[in-house]
py3Dmol code that shows the C-alpha trace and the ligand (Angstrom):
import py3Dmol

protein = """\
ATOM      1  CA  THR A   1     107.389 109.971  93.653  1.00  0.00           C
ATOM      2  CA  GLY A   2     105.575 113.297  93.722  1.00  0.00           C
ATOM      3  CA  ALA A   3     105.132 112.384  90.081  1.00  0.00           C
ATOM      4  CA  VAL A   4     102.128 110.175  90.331  1.00  0.00           C
ATOM      5  CA  GLY A   5      99.614 112.542  91.832  1.00  0.00           C
ATOM      6  CA  GLN A   6      96.959 111.306  94.144  1.00  0.00           C
ATOM      7  CA  GLY A   7      93.901 109.156  93.639  1.00  0.00           C
ATOM      8  CA  GLU A   8      91.373 111.423  92.006  1.00  0.00           C
ATOM      9  CA  GLN A   9      89.105 110.944  94.984  1.00  0.00           C
ATOM     10  CA  GLY A  10      91.960 112.411  97.078  1.00  0.00           C
ATOM     11  CA  TRP A  11      91.328 109.737  99.675  1.00  0.00           C
ATOM     12  CA  LYS A  12      93.337 109.149 102.796  1.00  0.00           C
ATOM     13  CA  MET A  13      94.756 105.720 103.281  1.00  0.00           C
ATOM     14  CA  SER A  14      93.076 103.392 105.706  1.00  0.00           C
ATOM     15  CA  GLY A  15      93.231  99.682 106.425  1.00  0.00           C
ATOM     16  CA  SER A  16      90.175  99.251 104.262  1.00  0.00           C
ATOM     17  CA  LYS A  17      92.167  99.806 101.077  1.00  0.00           C
ATOM     18  CA  ARG A  18      92.412  96.703  98.940  1.00  0.00           C
ATOM     19  CA  VAL A  19      95.382  96.100  96.681  1.00  0.00           C
ATOM     20  CA  ALA A  20      95.416  93.346  94.054  1.00  0.00           C
ATOM     21  CA  VAL A  21      98.928  91.908  94.083  1.00  0.00           C
ATOM     22  CA  ILE A  22      99.930  90.242  90.808  1.00  0.00           C
ATOM     23  CA  PRO A  23     103.525  88.965  91.140  1.00  0.00           C
ATOM     24  CA  GLY A  24     103.389  87.274  87.703  1.00  0.00           C
ATOM     25  CA  ASP A  25     106.300  85.398  86.128  1.00  0.00           C
ATOM     26  CA  GLY A  26     110.094  85.317  86.034  1.00  0.00           C
ATOM     27  CA  ILE A  27     111.600  87.918  88.358  1.00  0.00           C
ATOM     28  CA  GLY A  28     108.122  89.410  89.008  1.00  0.00           C
ATOM     29  CA  PRO A  29     107.555  87.468  92.280  1.00  0.00           C
ATOM     30  CA  GLU A  30     111.142  88.157  93.430  1.00  0.00           C
ATOM     31  CA  VAL A  31     110.887  91.934  93.074  1.00  0.00           C
ATOM     32  CA  VAL A  32     107.292  92.156  94.326  1.00  0.00           C
ATOM     33  CA  ARG A  33     108.305  90.322  97.509  1.00  0.00           C
ATOM     34  CA  SER A  34     110.964  92.943  98.048  1.00  0.00           C
ATOM     35  CA  ALA A  35     108.516  95.801  97.427  1.00  0.00           C
ATOM     36  CA  LEU A  36     106.044  94.309  99.942  1.00  0.00           C
ATOM     37  CA  GLU A  37     108.760  93.962 102.597  1.00  0.00           C
ATOM     38  CA  VAL A  38     109.642  97.627 102.198  1.00  0.00           C
ATOM     39  CA  LEU A  39     105.967  98.664 102.262  1.00  0.00           C
ATOM     40  CA  ASP A  40     105.482  96.644 105.469  1.00  0.00           C
ATOM     41  CA  ALA A  41     108.468  98.347 107.085  1.00  0.00           C
ATOM     42  CA  ALA A  42     107.097 101.733 106.045  1.00  0.00           C
ATOM     43  CA  GLY A  43     103.856 100.919 107.848  1.00  0.00           C
ATOM     44  CA  ALA A  44     101.656 100.606 104.761  1.00  0.00           C
ATOM     45  CA  ASP A  45      98.329  99.227 105.841  1.00  0.00           C
ATOM     46  CA  PHE A  46      96.226  97.626 103.123  1.00  0.00           C
ATOM     47  CA  GLU A  47      94.514  94.365 102.406  1.00  0.00           C
ATOM     48  CA  ARG A  48      96.358  92.230  99.845  1.00  0.00           C
ATOM     49  CA  ILE A  49      94.508  90.131  97.338  1.00  0.00           C
ATOM     50  CA  PHE A  50      97.096  87.861  95.699  1.00  0.00           C
ATOM     51  CA  LEU A  51      96.133  86.803  92.191  1.00  0.00           C
ATOM     52  CA  ASP A  52      97.781  84.077  90.170  1.00  0.00           C
ATOM     53  CA  ILE A  53      97.834  85.629  86.717  1.00  0.00           C
ATOM     54  CA  GLY A  54     100.376  85.182  83.941  1.00  0.00           C
ATOM     55  CA  CYS A  55     102.275  82.700  81.847  1.00  0.00           C
ATOM     56  CA  GLY A  56     102.694  80.175  84.682  1.00  0.00           C
ATOM     57  CA  ARG A  57      98.935  80.133  85.108  1.00  0.00           C
ATOM     58  CA  TRP A  58      98.505  79.764  81.335  1.00  0.00           C
ATOM     59  CA  GLN A  59     100.826  76.753  81.294  1.00  0.00           C
ATOM     60  CA  ARG A  60      98.755  75.070  84.007  1.00  0.00           C
ATOM     61  CA  THR A  61      95.271  76.032  82.889  1.00  0.00           C
ATOM     62  CA  GLY A  62      95.446  77.354  79.324  1.00  0.00           C
ATOM     63  CA  GLN A  63      94.343  80.786  80.504  1.00  0.00           C
ATOM     64  CA  ALA A  64      96.588  83.625  81.732  1.00  0.00           C
ATOM     65  CA  MET A  65      93.756  85.635  83.310  1.00  0.00           C
ATOM     66  CA  SER A  66      90.096  84.705  83.655  1.00  0.00           C
ATOM     67  CA  ASP A  67      87.095  87.026  83.595  1.00  0.00           C
ATOM     68  CA  GLU A  68      86.723  86.275  87.328  1.00  0.00           C
ATOM     69  CA  ASP A  69      90.287  87.522  87.905  1.00  0.00           C
ATOM     70  CA  LEU A  70      89.455  90.737  86.084  1.00  0.00           C
ATOM     71  CA  ALA A  71      86.307  91.103  88.194  1.00  0.00           C
ATOM     72  CA  ALA A  72      88.383  90.523  91.375  1.00  0.00           C
ATOM     73  CA  VAL A  73      90.866  93.182  90.261  1.00  0.00           C
ATOM     74  CA  LYS A  74      88.006  95.617  89.675  1.00  0.00           C
ATOM     75  CA  GLU A  75      86.926  95.114  93.313  1.00  0.00           C
ATOM     76  CA  CYS A  76      90.322  96.440  94.465  1.00  0.00           C
ATOM     77  CA  ASP A  77      91.456 100.051  94.734  1.00  0.00           C
ATOM     78  CA  CYS A  78      94.647  99.496  92.811  1.00  0.00           C
ATOM     79  CA  ILE A  79      97.141  96.879  91.622  1.00  0.00           C
ATOM     80  CA  LEU A  80     100.754  96.120  92.453  1.00  0.00           C
ATOM     81  CA  PHE A  81     102.132  94.233  89.472  1.00  0.00           C
ATOM     82  CA  GLY A  82     105.432  92.401  88.907  1.00  0.00           C
ATOM     83  CA  ALA A  83     105.908  91.183  85.338  1.00  0.00           C
ATOM     84  CA  ILE A  84     104.291  88.714  82.993  1.00  0.00           C
ATOM     85  CA  SER A  85     105.959  86.632  80.262  1.00  0.00           C
ATOM     86  CA  THR A  86     104.147  86.259  76.965  1.00  0.00           C
ATOM     87  CA  PRO A  87     102.881  82.692  76.488  1.00  0.00           C
ATOM     88  CA  PRO A  88     103.741  81.114  73.111  1.00  0.00           C
ATOM     89  CA  ASP A  89     100.119  81.232  71.976  1.00  0.00           C
ATOM     90  CA  PRO A  90      99.132  83.125  68.804  1.00  0.00           C
ATOM     91  CA  ASN A  91      95.705  83.850  70.319  1.00  0.00           C
ATOM     92  CA  TYR A  92      97.100  85.214  73.594  1.00  0.00           C
ATOM     93  CA  ARG A  93      95.666  88.570  74.598  1.00  0.00           C
ATOM     94  CA  SER A  94      98.108  90.597  76.674  1.00  0.00           C
ATOM     95  CA  VAL A  95      97.078  90.698  80.333  1.00  0.00           C
ATOM     96  CA  LEU A  96      98.536  94.167  80.753  1.00  0.00           C
ATOM     97  CA  LEU A  97      96.654  95.479  77.730  1.00  0.00           C
ATOM     98  CA  ARG A  98      93.428  93.930  79.054  1.00  0.00           C
ATOM     99  CA  LEU A  99      93.983  95.545  82.455  1.00  0.00           C
ATOM    100  CA  ARG A 100      94.910  98.892  80.932  1.00  0.00           C
ATOM    101  CA  LYS A 101      91.838  98.880  78.713  1.00  0.00           C
ATOM    102  CA  GLY A 102      89.483  97.235  81.225  1.00  0.00           C
ATOM    103  CA  LEU A 103      90.323  99.810  83.919  1.00  0.00           C
ATOM    104  CA  ASP A 104      90.848 102.687  81.461  1.00  0.00           C
ATOM    105  CA  LEU A 105      94.394 103.249  82.731  1.00  0.00           C
ATOM    106  CA  TYR A 106      95.096 105.928  80.163  1.00  0.00           C
ATOM    107  CA  ALA A 107      98.200 107.560  81.653  1.00  0.00           C
ATOM    108  CA  ASN A 108     101.492 105.740  81.938  1.00  0.00           C
ATOM    109  CA  ILE A 109     103.737 107.797  84.194  1.00  0.00           C
ATOM    110  CA  ARG A 110     107.407 106.880  84.310  1.00  0.00           C
ATOM    111  CA  PRO A 111     109.752 108.908  86.512  1.00  0.00           C
ATOM    112  CA  PHE A 112     113.470 108.496  85.793  1.00  0.00           C
ATOM    113  CA  ARG A 113     115.797 109.305  88.661  1.00  0.00           C
ATOM    114  CA  GLY A 114     119.465 108.435  88.713  1.00  0.00           C
ATOM    115  CA  SER A 115     122.867 109.421  87.292  1.00  0.00           C
ATOM    116  CA  GLY A 116     122.084 113.020  88.321  1.00  0.00           C
ATOM    117  CA  LEU A 117     118.948 113.046  86.144  1.00  0.00           C
ATOM    118  CA  ASP A 118     115.328 113.575  87.113  1.00  0.00           C
ATOM    119  CA  PHE A 119     112.657 113.582  84.411  1.00  0.00           C
ATOM    120  CA  ILE A 120     109.253 112.011  83.742  1.00  0.00           C
ATOM    121  CA  ILE A 121     107.869 110.394  80.609  1.00  0.00           C
ATOM    122  CA  VAL A 122     104.088 110.542  80.365  1.00  0.00           C
ATOM    123  CA  ARG A 123     102.823 108.080  77.786  1.00  0.00           C
ATOM    124  CA  GLU A 124      99.298 107.779  76.416  1.00  0.00           C
ATOM    125  CA  ASN A 125      98.354 104.216  77.222  1.00  0.00           C
ATOM    126  CA  THR A 126      95.130 103.320  75.433  1.00  0.00           C
ATOM    127  CA  GLU A 127      95.318 104.355  71.789  1.00  0.00           C
ATOM    128  CA  GLY A 128      97.995 105.215  69.192  1.00  0.00           C
ATOM    129  CA  LEU A 129      99.508 102.155  67.520  1.00  0.00           C
ATOM    130  CA  TYR A 130      98.291  99.952  70.380  1.00  0.00           C
ATOM    131  CA  SER A 131      94.698 100.408  69.294  1.00  0.00           C
ATOM    132  CA  GLY A 132      94.350  96.673  68.680  1.00  0.00           C
ATOM    133  CA  LEU A 133      92.758  97.515  65.316  1.00  0.00           C
ATOM    134  CA  GLU A 134      94.687  95.230  63.013  1.00  0.00           C
ATOM    135  CA  GLU A 135      94.273  93.297  59.786  1.00  0.00           C
ATOM    136  CA  VAL A 136      96.737  90.504  59.521  1.00  0.00           C
ATOM    137  CA  GLY A 137      97.399  88.892  56.137  1.00  0.00           C
ATOM    138  CA  VAL A 138     100.065  86.771  54.531  1.00  0.00           C
ATOM    139  CA  GLU A 139     101.197  89.434  52.066  1.00  0.00           C
ATOM    140  CA  GLU A 140     100.119  92.528  53.932  1.00  0.00           C
ATOM    141  CA  SER A 141      99.276  93.484  57.492  1.00  0.00           C
ATOM    142  CA  ARG A 142      98.011  96.741  58.889  1.00  0.00           C
ATOM    143  CA  THR A 143      97.736  98.354  62.310  1.00  0.00           C
ATOM    144  CA  LEU A 144      95.567 101.403  62.717  1.00  0.00           C
ATOM    145  CA  ARG A 145      97.059 104.323  64.640  1.00  0.00           C
ATOM    146  CA  VAL A 146      94.302 106.063  66.571  1.00  0.00           C
ATOM    147  CA  VAL A 147      94.636 109.555  68.025  1.00  0.00           C
ATOM    148  CA  THR A 148      91.512 111.128  69.480  1.00  0.00           C
ATOM    149  CA  ARG A 149      90.915 114.623  70.811  1.00  0.00           C
ATOM    150  CA  ARG A 150      89.603 113.236  74.107  1.00  0.00           C
ATOM    151  CA  GLY A 151      92.537 110.832  74.489  1.00  0.00           C
ATOM    152  CA  SER A 152      95.039 113.587  73.726  1.00  0.00           C
ATOM    153  CA  GLU A 153      93.314 116.046  76.018  1.00  0.00           C
ATOM    154  CA  ARG A 154      93.307 113.826  79.059  1.00  0.00           C
ATOM    155  CA  ILE A 155      96.947 112.757  78.688  1.00  0.00           C
ATOM    156  CA  ALA A 156      97.934 116.390  78.122  1.00  0.00           C
ATOM    157  CA  GLU A 157      96.056 117.412  81.279  1.00  0.00           C
ATOM    158  CA  LYS A 158      97.810 114.679  83.282  1.00  0.00           C
ATOM    159  CA  ALA A 159     101.214 115.724  81.909  1.00  0.00           C
ATOM    160  CA  CYS A 160     100.454 119.354  82.757  1.00  0.00           C
ATOM    161  CA  ASP A 161      99.493 118.353  86.325  1.00  0.00           C
ATOM    162  CA  LEU A 162     102.904 116.719  86.638  1.00  0.00           C
ATOM    163  CA  ALA A 163     104.748 119.617  84.972  1.00  0.00           C
ATOM    164  CA  THR A 164     103.187 122.210  87.268  1.00  0.00           C
ATOM    165  CA  GLY A 165     105.908 123.504  89.556  1.00  0.00           C
ATOM    166  CA  ARG A 166     108.597 121.927  87.402  1.00  0.00           C
ATOM    167  CA  ARG A 167     110.639 123.383  84.540  1.00  0.00           C
ATOM    168  CA  ARG A 168     109.069 122.511  81.231  1.00  0.00           C
ATOM    169  CA  LEU A 169     106.797 120.271  79.178  1.00  0.00           C
ATOM    170  CA  THR A 170     108.133 118.679  75.968  1.00  0.00           C
ATOM    171  CA  ILE A 171     105.557 117.298  73.535  1.00  0.00           C
ATOM    172  CA  VAL A 172     107.142 114.446  71.560  1.00  0.00           C
ATOM    173  CA  HIS A 173     105.557 113.572  68.200  1.00  0.00           C
ATOM    174  CA  LYS A 174     106.163 112.837  64.516  1.00  0.00           C
ATOM    175  CA  SER A 175     103.674 115.246  62.996  1.00  0.00           C
ATOM    176  CA  ASN A 176     105.860 115.962  59.962  1.00  0.00           C
ATOM    177  CA  VAL A 177     105.077 112.435  58.720  1.00  0.00           C
ATOM    178  CA  LEU A 178     102.115 111.141  60.729  1.00  0.00           C
ATOM    179  CA  ARG A 179      99.046 113.285  60.211  1.00  0.00           C
ATOM    180  CA  SER A 180      97.445 111.669  63.259  1.00  0.00           C
ATOM    181  CA  ASP A 181     100.111 113.380  65.355  1.00  0.00           C
ATOM    182  CA  ARG A 182      99.017 116.840  64.199  1.00  0.00           C
ATOM    183  CA  LEU A 183      95.935 116.432  66.353  1.00  0.00           C
ATOM    184  CA  PHE A 184      98.023 115.209  69.293  1.00  0.00           C
ATOM    185  CA  LEU A 185     100.398 118.170  68.982  1.00  0.00           C
ATOM    186  CA  GLU A 186      97.631 120.746  68.567  1.00  0.00           C
ATOM    187  CA  VAL A 187      95.698 119.466  71.574  1.00  0.00           C
ATOM    188  CA  CYS A 188      98.770 119.222  73.840  1.00  0.00           C
ATOM    189  CA  ARG A 189      99.867 122.733  72.870  1.00  0.00           C
ATOM    190  CA  SER A 190      96.494 124.218  73.638  1.00  0.00           C
ATOM    191  CA  VAL A 191      96.185 122.453  77.003  1.00  0.00           C
ATOM    192  CA  ALA A 192      99.702 123.653  77.979  1.00  0.00           C
ATOM    193  CA  ALA A 193      98.852 127.212  76.873  1.00  0.00           C
ATOM    194  CA  ARG A 194      95.652 127.201  78.928  1.00  0.00           C
ATOM    195  CA  ARG A 195      97.650 125.975  81.926  1.00  0.00           C
ATOM    196  CA  ALA A 196     100.309 128.679  81.265  1.00  0.00           C
ATOM    197  CA  LEU A 197     103.136 126.134  81.214  1.00  0.00           C
ATOM    198  CA  ASP A 198     106.494 126.536  79.532  1.00  0.00           C
ATOM    199  CA  CYS A 199     106.109 124.153  76.601  1.00  0.00           C
ATOM    200  CA  GLU A 200     108.152 123.023  73.584  1.00  0.00           C
ATOM    201  CA  ASP A 201     107.717 120.252  71.060  1.00  0.00           C
ATOM    202  CA  MET A 202     110.205 117.867  69.530  1.00  0.00           C
ATOM    203  CA  LEU A 203     110.183 115.203  66.813  1.00  0.00           C
ATOM    204  CA  VAL A 204     110.533 111.729  68.295  1.00  0.00           C
ATOM    205  CA  ASP A 205     113.808 111.026  66.456  1.00  0.00           C
ATOM    206  CA  ALA A 206     115.340 114.223  67.841  1.00  0.00           C
ATOM    207  CA  ALA A 207     114.031 113.326  71.300  1.00  0.00           C
ATOM    208  CA  ALA A 208     115.639 109.870  71.064  1.00  0.00           C
ATOM    209  CA  TYR A 209     118.970 111.499  70.184  1.00  0.00           C
ATOM    210  CA  ASN A 210     118.750 114.204  72.840  1.00  0.00           C
ATOM    211  CA  LEU A 211     117.881 111.681  75.522  1.00  0.00           C
ATOM    212  CA  VAL A 212     121.318 110.176  74.993  1.00  0.00           C
ATOM    213  CA  VAL A 213     123.470 113.240  74.340  1.00  0.00           C
ATOM    214  CA  ASN A 214     121.689 115.880  76.388  1.00  0.00           C
ATOM    215  CA  PRO A 215     119.277 114.203  78.814  1.00  0.00           C
ATOM    216  CA  ASP A 216     119.295 116.929  81.457  1.00  0.00           C
ATOM    217  CA  ARG A 217     117.487 119.287  79.085  1.00  0.00           C
ATOM    218  CA  PHE A 218     114.328 117.226  79.678  1.00  0.00           C
ATOM    219  CA  ASP A 219     111.850 117.606  82.504  1.00  0.00           C
ATOM    220  CA  VAL A 220     108.360 116.270  81.671  1.00  0.00           C
ATOM    221  CA  LEU A 221     107.794 114.625  78.278  1.00  0.00           C
ATOM    222  CA  VAL A 222     104.359 113.722  76.937  1.00  0.00           C
ATOM    223  CA  THR A 223     103.926 111.409  73.985  1.00  0.00           C
ATOM    224  CA  THR A 224     101.837 108.749  72.264  1.00  0.00           C
ATOM    225  CA  ASN A 225     101.814 105.057  73.102  1.00  0.00           C
ATOM    226  CA  LEU A 226     104.556 103.445  70.985  1.00  0.00           C
ATOM    227  CA  PHE A 227     106.953 106.400  71.183  1.00  0.00           C
ATOM    228  CA  GLY A 228     106.560 106.443  74.969  1.00  0.00           C
ATOM    229  CA  ASP A 229     107.204 102.715  75.175  1.00  0.00           C
ATOM    230  CA  ILE A 230     110.460 102.953  73.235  1.00  0.00           C
ATOM    231  CA  LEU A 231     111.719 106.213  74.729  1.00  0.00           C
ATOM    232  CA  SER A 232     111.208 104.938  78.247  1.00  0.00           C
ATOM    233  CA  ASP A 233     113.413 101.884  77.741  1.00  0.00           C
ATOM    234  CA  GLU A 234     115.999 104.226  76.251  1.00  0.00           C
ATOM    235  CA  ALA A 235     115.633 106.533  79.258  1.00  0.00           C
ATOM    236  CA  ALA A 236     116.128 103.567  81.603  1.00  0.00           C
ATOM    237  CA  GLY A 237     119.397 102.812  79.811  1.00  0.00           C
ATOM    238  CA  VAL A 238     120.446 106.438  80.171  1.00  0.00           C
ATOM    239  CA  ILE A 239     119.920 106.448  83.938  1.00  0.00           C
ATOM    240  CA  GLY A 240     121.673 103.119  84.359  1.00  0.00           C
ATOM    241  CA  SER A 241     119.336 100.104  84.268  1.00  0.00           C
ATOM    242  CA  LEU A 242     115.821  98.962  83.499  1.00  0.00           C
ATOM    243  CA  GLY A 243     115.834  97.565  87.027  1.00  0.00           C
ATOM    244  CA  LEU A 244     115.803 101.061  88.585  1.00  0.00           C
ATOM    245  CA  CYS A 245     112.623 102.324  87.016  1.00  0.00           C
ATOM    246  CA  ALA A 246     109.029 102.360  88.244  1.00  0.00           C
ATOM    247  CA  SER A 247     105.774 103.247  86.613  1.00  0.00           C
ATOM    248  CA  ALA A 248     102.172 104.057  87.354  1.00  0.00           C
ATOM    249  CA  ASN A 249      99.312 103.323  84.976  1.00  0.00           C
ATOM    250  CA  VAL A 250      96.614 105.692  86.101  1.00  0.00           C
ATOM    251  CA  GLY A 251      92.952 105.956  85.158  1.00  0.00           C
ATOM    252  CA  PRO A 252      89.998 107.975  86.411  1.00  0.00           C
ATOM    253  CA  ALA A 253      89.305 105.582  89.308  1.00  0.00           C
ATOM    254  CA  LYS A 254      91.980 102.874  89.440  1.00  0.00           C
ATOM    255  CA  ALA A 255      95.718 102.554  89.004  1.00  0.00           C
ATOM    256  CA  LEU A 256      98.313  99.857  88.422  1.00  0.00           C
ATOM    257  CA  PHE A 257     101.893 100.157  89.640  1.00  0.00           C
ATOM    258  CA  GLU A 258     104.709  98.138  88.072  1.00  0.00           C
ATOM    259  CA  PRO A 259     108.437  98.225  87.461  1.00  0.00           C
ATOM    260  CA  ILE A 260     109.038  99.025  83.796  1.00  0.00           C
ATOM    261  CA  HIS A 261     111.129  95.927  83.188  1.00  0.00           C
ATOM    262  CA  GLY A 262     109.711  92.617  82.006  1.00  0.00           C
ATOM    263  CA  SER A 263     109.990  89.148  83.520  1.00  0.00           C
ATOM    264  CA  ALA A 264     113.721  88.858  82.657  1.00  0.00           C
ATOM    265  CA  PRO A 265     113.716  85.060  82.146  1.00  0.00           C
ATOM    266  CA  ASP A 266     117.505  85.140  81.714  1.00  0.00           C
ATOM    267  CA  ILE A 267     118.051  85.970  85.403  1.00  0.00           C
ATOM    268  CA  ALA A 268     114.831  84.598  86.980  1.00  0.00           C
ATOM    269  CA  GLY A 269     115.357  82.385  90.018  1.00  0.00           C
ATOM    270  CA  LYS A 270     118.963  83.504  90.515  1.00  0.00           C
ATOM    271  CA  GLY A 271     118.145  85.993  93.266  1.00  0.00           C
ATOM    272  CA  ILE A 272     120.002  88.815  91.518  1.00  0.00           C
ATOM    273  CA  ALA A 273     117.156  90.884  90.052  1.00  0.00           C
ATOM    274  CA  ASN A 274     117.291  94.552  90.921  1.00  0.00           C
ATOM    275  CA  PRO A 275     114.189  95.228  93.067  1.00  0.00           C
ATOM    276  CA  VAL A 276     114.500  99.035  93.012  1.00  0.00           C
ATOM    277  CA  GLY A 277     111.958  99.510  90.186  1.00  0.00           C
ATOM    278  CA  ALA A 278     109.403  97.434  92.093  1.00  0.00           C
ATOM    279  CA  ILE A 279     110.154  99.175  95.417  1.00  0.00           C
ATOM    280  CA  ARG A 280     109.749 102.563  93.746  1.00  0.00           C
ATOM    281  CA  SER A 281     106.482 101.343  92.185  1.00  0.00           C
ATOM    282  CA  GLY A 282     105.285 100.557  95.717  1.00  0.00           C
ATOM    283  CA  ALA A 283     106.199 104.112  96.727  1.00  0.00           C
ATOM    284  CA  MET A 284     104.252 105.530  93.779  1.00  0.00           C
ATOM    285  CA  MET A 285     101.294 103.429  94.887  1.00  0.00           C
ATOM    286  CA  MET A 286     101.415 104.902  98.401  1.00  0.00           C
ATOM    287  CA  GLN A 287     101.512 108.391  96.880  1.00  0.00           C
ATOM    288  CA  TRP A 288      98.391 107.597  94.876  1.00  0.00           C
ATOM    289  CA  LEU A 289      96.712 106.089  97.936  1.00  0.00           C
ATOM    290  CA  GLY A 290      97.169 109.400  99.735  1.00  0.00           C
ATOM    291  CA  GLU A 291     100.350 108.706 101.706  1.00  0.00           C
ATOM    292  CA  PRO A 292     102.899 111.072 100.118  1.00  0.00           C
ATOM    293  CA  GLN A 293     105.160 111.140 103.180  1.00  0.00           C
ATOM    294  CA  MET A 294     105.440 107.386 103.206  1.00  0.00           C
ATOM    295  CA  ALA A 295     106.237 107.452  99.486  1.00  0.00           C
ATOM    296  CA  GLU A 296     108.922 110.089 100.025  1.00  0.00           C
ATOM    297  CA  ARG A 297     110.429 108.108 102.875  1.00  0.00           C
ATOM    298  CA  ILE A 298     110.757 105.010 100.695  1.00  0.00           C
ATOM    299  CA  GLU A 299     112.232 106.975  97.787  1.00  0.00           C
ATOM    300  CA  LYS A 300     114.799 108.652 100.070  1.00  0.00           C
ATOM    301  CA  ALA A 301     115.787 105.275 101.524  1.00  0.00           C
ATOM    302  CA  VAL A 302     116.234 103.862  98.000  1.00  0.00           C
ATOM    303  CA  GLU A 303     118.412 106.801  96.989  1.00  0.00           C
ATOM    304  CA  ALA A 304     120.503 106.487 100.146  1.00  0.00           C
ATOM    305  CA  ALA A 305     120.925 102.732  99.652  1.00  0.00           C
ATOM    306  CA  LEU A 306     122.074 103.274  96.055  1.00  0.00           C
ATOM    307  CA  ALA A 307     124.395 106.095  97.107  1.00  0.00           C
ATOM    308  CA  GLY A 308     125.821 103.768  99.759  1.00  0.00           C
ATOM    309  CA  GLY A 309     126.852 101.322  97.033  1.00  0.00           C
ATOM    310  CA  ALA A 310     124.008  98.776  97.137  1.00  0.00           C
ATOM    311  CA  ARG A 311     124.125  97.514  93.546  1.00  0.00           C
ATOM    312  CA  THR A 312     122.923  94.382  91.763  1.00  0.00           C
ATOM    313  CA  PRO A 313     124.859  93.047  88.721  1.00  0.00           C
ATOM    314  CA  ASP A 314     122.805  95.111  86.218  1.00  0.00           C
ATOM    315  CA  LEU A 315     124.480  98.156  87.821  1.00  0.00           C
ATOM    316  CA  GLY A 316     127.886  96.549  87.918  1.00  0.00           C
ATOM    317  CA  GLY A 317     127.623  95.417  91.549  1.00  0.00           C
ATOM    318  CA  GLN A 318     127.549  92.074  93.280  1.00  0.00           C
ATOM    319  CA  CYS A 319     124.563  92.480  95.584  1.00  0.00           C
ATOM    320  CA  ARG A 320     121.671  90.092  95.561  1.00  0.00           C
ATOM    321  CA  THR A 321     118.017  91.147  95.514  1.00  0.00           C
ATOM    322  CA  GLU A 322     117.751  90.505  99.245  1.00  0.00           C
ATOM    323  CA  ASP A 323     120.829  92.661  99.977  1.00  0.00           C
ATOM    324  CA  ILE A 324     119.164  95.626  98.280  1.00  0.00           C
ATOM    325  CA  THR A 325     115.952  95.060 100.226  1.00  0.00           C
ATOM    326  CA  GLN A 326     117.928  94.954 103.482  1.00  0.00           C
ATOM    327  CA  ALA A 327     119.915  98.083 102.564  1.00  0.00           C
ATOM    328  CA  VAL A 328     116.667  99.980 101.895  1.00  0.00           C
ATOM    329  CA  LEU A 329     115.172  98.703 105.173  1.00  0.00           C
ATOM    330  CA  ARG A 330     118.307  99.822 107.055  1.00  0.00           C
ATOM    331  CA  GLU A 331     118.073 103.294 105.514  1.00  0.00           C
ATOM    332  CA  MET A 332     114.425 103.530 106.518  1.00  0.00           C
ATOM    333  CA  GLY A 333     115.336 102.488 110.045  1.00  0.00           C
ATOM    334  CA  GLY A 334     118.027 105.175 110.102  1.00  0.00           C
ATOM    335  CA  GLN A 335     115.466 107.849 109.187  1.00  0.00           C
ATOM    336  CA  ASN A 336     113.545 107.309 112.426  1.00  0.00           C
TER     337      ASN A 336
END
"""
ligand_1 = """\
31
ATP
P 109.756 90.155 78.783
O 109.475 89.306 77.590
O 109.012 89.690 79.993
O 109.613 91.623 78.514
P 112.586 90.457 78.380
O 113.797 89.686 78.844
O 112.348 90.572 76.920
O 111.307 89.889 79.145
P 113.108 92.444 80.284
O 112.562 91.529 81.274
O 112.692 93.851 80.403
O 112.705 91.964 78.866
O 114.693 92.322 80.318
C 115.565 92.944 79.407
C 116.988 92.766 79.940
O 117.146 93.563 81.114
C 117.302 91.335 80.352
O 118.637 91.043 80.029
C 117.109 91.339 81.830
O 117.913 90.395 82.529
C 117.497 92.757 82.236
N 116.659 93.175 83.372
C 115.358 93.520 83.353
N 114.907 93.813 84.563
C 115.934 93.644 85.409
C 116.083 93.773 86.827
N 115.073 94.148 87.620
N 117.300 93.518 87.369
C 118.320 93.149 86.582
N 118.257 93.002 85.248
C 117.077 93.238 84.659
"""
view = py3Dmol.view(width=600, height=400)
view.addModel(protein, "pdb")
view.setStyle({"model": 0}, {"cartoon": {"style": "trace"}})
view.addModel(ligand_1, "xyz")
view.setStyle({"model": 1}, {"stick": {}})
view.zoomTo()
view.show()
């Protein structure tokens, strides 16, 4: 969890911190409940503002998130987020994209720990092919891929912060085909050089291959929006399950913490979702809120619970969500 860094204000946690809790749809509420139980046991002290946002809300009201919800979120220090299903509405605007853009959450930080591996994917979160600049036609559609110097610089700086004290930074791109990636590569290289970091670059197709055949060569990867999205699901598969992985979406003032999986409608309501990604997201949140020891304690308890055989069906086990929560709570108790 050292991955996420600390709130840029470097604040110390106090009871006055406000966290917007958005459980969302599908398994979102199941795994967020688990994360909150673990945070309670760890002694996390913050005010919770529960917000009903997502597909369920859309089905009842025709709106997944209102402007008032967004304003309420902006009043909070950060967000703990479960997962949201996409409503079957052609005019639907993704809640996550609205939050990422509305709060300028430019850095998506995804640590992958498991199967003897430990690496971080740092994904630019606001531009690239997710620019939202699209022309949709019957015979032809276009999406504009946007790479800016400022956007590249700030994600490179964040990746370099995370790579400091670690082994190496790998810049992942496709600059042999996409001219927009030449700017990304040039900017990332120069930031890494200024920070005197060991740095290499790799084409995204080679990175996809190496993640499977040689994953322990990676340490910190930095890449653009779509490549980061795809590589991180691949990375989750490499370490064992989507259900294990957490993420932080960090901006200059705010941050949103969420497991990287979606709402998993196929297993929702069955009580078998793996809560580890959500629990680890809670730990990343505490790190950002200025409680690194609490974050470390949670992460150690998760690792011990997994090592002790606590496994949901996605990992080949037979545990239920609640069993994993209890195993993590027991490990935390044992640390005292
Ligand atoms: P969405 O549209 O919300 O992204 P999805 O089903 O397309 O939903 P995911 O929710 O990420 O995408 O699920 C992909 C697969 O991984 C599903 O089979 C799901 O059951 C499984 N999965 C995802 N998260 C978990 C979890 N926490 N525990 C167990 N299995 C999971």
